[in-house]
C-alpha positions, 0 to 999 in steps of 0.5 A: 490728235487734235491739238488741245488749242484746236480742240473744243471747249464746250462751256465756251461753245456754251456761252457764245451761243447764248450771247448770240441768243441774247443778239438775235433780232426780235423784230427785223423788217426790211424794205416795209411798205404798206398800203391801203386800199380805201375808196378815194385812192390808195393811203400810203401808210408806211415806205421803205421801212428798214428796222432791227429790235434786239432781244432785251431792248426797250424801243420806242416809235415817236412821230406825228399823227398819222405817220404810220407808229401805230400801223408798224406795231399793228404789222408787227402783231399781225393787225395790218398785213404788210403789202411790200418788204419783209417782217419777221418777228422771233424769225417767222411771219408775224402770223406764225409769231401771233399763233406762238403766241409770242407777244403780249399787245396793250392798246391805247384804252386797257380794254377791259371787260366792266362785267369781269373782274380784274382777276377774270379780265387778267385771266382771259387769255389764259382761260382762252388757252383751256388752263385750269382755274387754279393755274389762272388764279395762281397766274392772276395773282403772280403778275398783279402783284408784278403790277403793284395791283395786289389784293385787286382780285376782285375788284371791277375795272370801273372801281379802278382808277385810269392808271390802274386799268391800264396796269391790269391790261399790261399783267393781262398782256404778261400773263401767258409769259410772251417773249414781245410785249407791244403797246400802243400808247398806254399812258396817252390819256392819262394827266402828267403826274400819273403818267410819270409814276407809270413809266417809272412803274413800267421800267421796273417791270422791264428789268424784272420780265426782262421782256422786249418792249416796243412802245408807241408814243407822241411824247419825247420825253417819255420816249428818250426816259423809256427807251434804249432805242427811239426810232423817230418816223416821218409824216405818212407815208412813215419812213424812219429818219433817224434810230437814237440810242440811249445808254441810261442805267435800267434803275434810273429815276424821273431825276435823268431828265434833268442830266444833259444827256437826256436834254441833248437826246431830247433835242436831237428827237426834237431836231428829228421830227422838224427835218420830217416836216412833222408841224406842218399838220 
């Protein structure tokens, strides 16, 4: 008989397995490159990208215009095809992750159909998936409440402000409960006051849903405020210059931006961008 010290403990094994799942990489890139072939010759968008994003992280990509931030996000979403290296999403190729509906995608513009109500815009993915009308309405109510748009179900996009439209697009991306939320500069076109408000709302949403978020931005304060990890990228071809962890509490407010820690991280991001010659554009 095996001595007690050597016997397996099912509870401990279960806890360990759960911890390992929590540490699983949702996104893993190794020596990733992507080249666009054009009439004027090849355009080298990404080169030698190594990146790991763990479950539950909020990771921001920041860099100069044209550095490949959105290209990398689109490669994760299987909207662009890498030409070298490897890329996995939830441990499978991006195409398989897309077919598994592993991610929701929020574009720079809300991309809402003007002839559909907010409810019917939010439930469009569920309609495509064949979910019943009653289930769709219930899901729409749940996720519109989550983004503080309860009561606006029957409104049309043109009846909502830009910030409200973008919140509706976030609800649409979340309505089928994906593991991963991909966000391509969703607040870039909004004024600073609205943007600050939505940044705080997004943090609360992230804390409630426990999703993994990958976020593209040009704003240093936005990247530092939102992220658990900031990925600083060089001009094209996009490479990763620095990966900067942060350790702010999840319930932080905009006041955190005045803290010495915040200013120190923002300085490191700025120095990384300067090192990559990002201001030569």
